[in-house]
ROTI-994216 format. One record per residue (C-alpha): residue number from 1; residue in three letters; x, y, z. Coordinates in Angstrom, 2 decimals, decimal comma. Layout:
% residues N
[NUM "Ala" [X Y Z]]
...
END
This chain:
% residues 83
[1 "Met" [0,00 0,00 0,00]]
[2 "Ser" [1,40 3,41 -0,97]]
[3 "Ala" [1,84 6,24 1,51]]
[4 "His" [-1,08 8,07 -0,14]]
[5 "Glu" [-3,32 5,01 0,19]]
[6 "Lys" [-2,40 4,67 3,89]]
[7 "Tyr" [-3,18 8,35 4,41]]
[8 "Val" [-6,56 8,11 2,67]]
[9 "Gln" [-7,37 4,91 4,57]]
[10 "Ala" [-6,73 6,65 7,90]]
[11 "Phe" [-9,27 9,33 6,96]]
[12 "Arg" [-11,79 6,79 5,72]]
[13 "Thr" [-11,45 4,76 8,90]]
[14 "Thr" [-11,76 7,66 11,34]]
[15 "Met" [-14,08 9,99 9,44]]
[16 "Gly" [-16,27 7,43 7,68]]
[17 "Ile" [-15,89 9,14 4,31]]
[18 "Asp" [-15,58 7,13 1,10]]
[19 "Glu" [-15,90 9,90 -1,46]]
[20 "Lys" [-12,43 10,66 -2,82]]
[21 "Gly" [-13,26 14,20 -3,95]]
[22 "Lys" [-14,68 15,09 -0,55]]
[23 "Leu" [-11,51 13,98 1,26]]
[24 "Glu" [-9,20 16,24 -0,74]]
[25 "Thr" [-11,06 19,38 0,34]]
[26 "Leu" [-11,86 18,23 3,88]]
[27 "Lys" [-11,07 20,60 6,74]]
[28 "Tyr" [-11,27 20,23 10,51]]
[29 "Gln" [-14,91 20,20 11,68]]
[30 "Asp" [-16,30 20,00 8,12]]
[31 "Val" [-17,87 16,71 9,15]]
[32 "Glu" [-19,26 15,72 12,52]]
[33 "Ala" [-16,68 12,94 12,95]]
[34 "Trp" [-13,76 15,42 12,73]]
[35 "Asp" [-14,19 16,94 16,15]]
[36 "Ser" [-11,48 17,00 18,84]]
[37 "Val" [-11,90 13,30 19,63]]
[38 "Gly" [-11,97 12,36 15,95]]
[39 "His" [-8,87 14,45 15,42]]
[40 "Met" [-6,94 12,47 18,02]]
[41 "Glu" [-8,22 9,20 16,54]]
[42 "Leu" [-6,97 10,34 13,13]]
[43 "Val" [-3,57 11,28 14,55]]
[44 "Ser" [-3,31 7,91 16,28]]
[45 "Glu" [-4,24 6,09 13,07]]
[46 "Leu" [-1,62 8,04 11,10]]
[47 "Glu" [1,07 7,49 13,72]]
[48 "Asp" [0,42 3,74 13,57]]
[49 "Ala" [0,26 3,66 9,77]]
[50 "Phe" [3,55 5,52 9,32]]
[51 "Asp" [5,33 4,45 12,53]]
[52 "Ile" [5,86 8,04 13,68]]
[53 "Glu" [5,08 10,15 16,73]]
[54 "Met" [3,75 13,57 15,86]]
[55 "Glu" [4,72 16,63 17,88]]
[56 "Thr" [1,99 18,59 19,64]]
[57 "Asp" [2,41 21,67 17,42]]
[58 "Asp" [1,97 19,52 14,31]]
[59 "Ile" [-1,17 17,92 15,72]]
[60 "Ile" [-2,60 21,38 16,36]]
[61 "Asp" [-1,60 22,67 12,89]]
[62 "Phe" [-3,11 19,61 11,16]]
[63 "Asn" [-6,37 21,27 10,15]]
[64 "Ser" [-7,11 19,87 6,70]]
[65 "Phe" [-6,48 16,89 4,45]]
[66 "Glu" [-3,98 18,95 2,42]]
[67 "Lys" [-2,21 20,41 5,46]]
[68 "Gly" [-1,77 16,90 6,84]]
[69 "Ile" [0,07 15,83 3,69]]
[70 "Glu" [2,30 18,90 3,96]]
[71 "Ile" [3,14 18,25 7,63]]
[72 "Leu" [3,75 14,52 7,19]]
[73 "Asn" [5,96 15,03 4,15]]
[74 "Glu" [8,00 17,96 5,44]]
[75 "Lys" [8,44 17,02 9,10]]
[76 "Tyr" [8,22 13,21 9,07]]
[77 "Asp" [9,49 12,36 5,56]]
[78 "Val" [6,49 10,15 4,86]]
[79 "Gly" [6,53 10,71 1,09]]
[80 "Ile" [2,83 11,06 0,31]]
[81 "Glu" [2,44 11,72 -3,40]]
[82 "Lys" [-0,59 13,81 -4,29]]
[83 "Glu" [-2,84 12,03 -6,77]]
END
């Protein structure tokens, strides 16, 4: 599974969203599942998927699908290719 597929799967698992187009524009609190608890579930899922431990500032800054890719690529060298 590619890094992008792992990333998308983490969102699908925690947010319950299957629509690809909706994920790419998703922002924090756009859907009911992405509240503070959902956010921490997402972070946990991503940390497990990529075997990383995110810093608190990065968790706070992670406020959209796109921003998450940016943070994971720049700070944790995950290598998520945008599709």
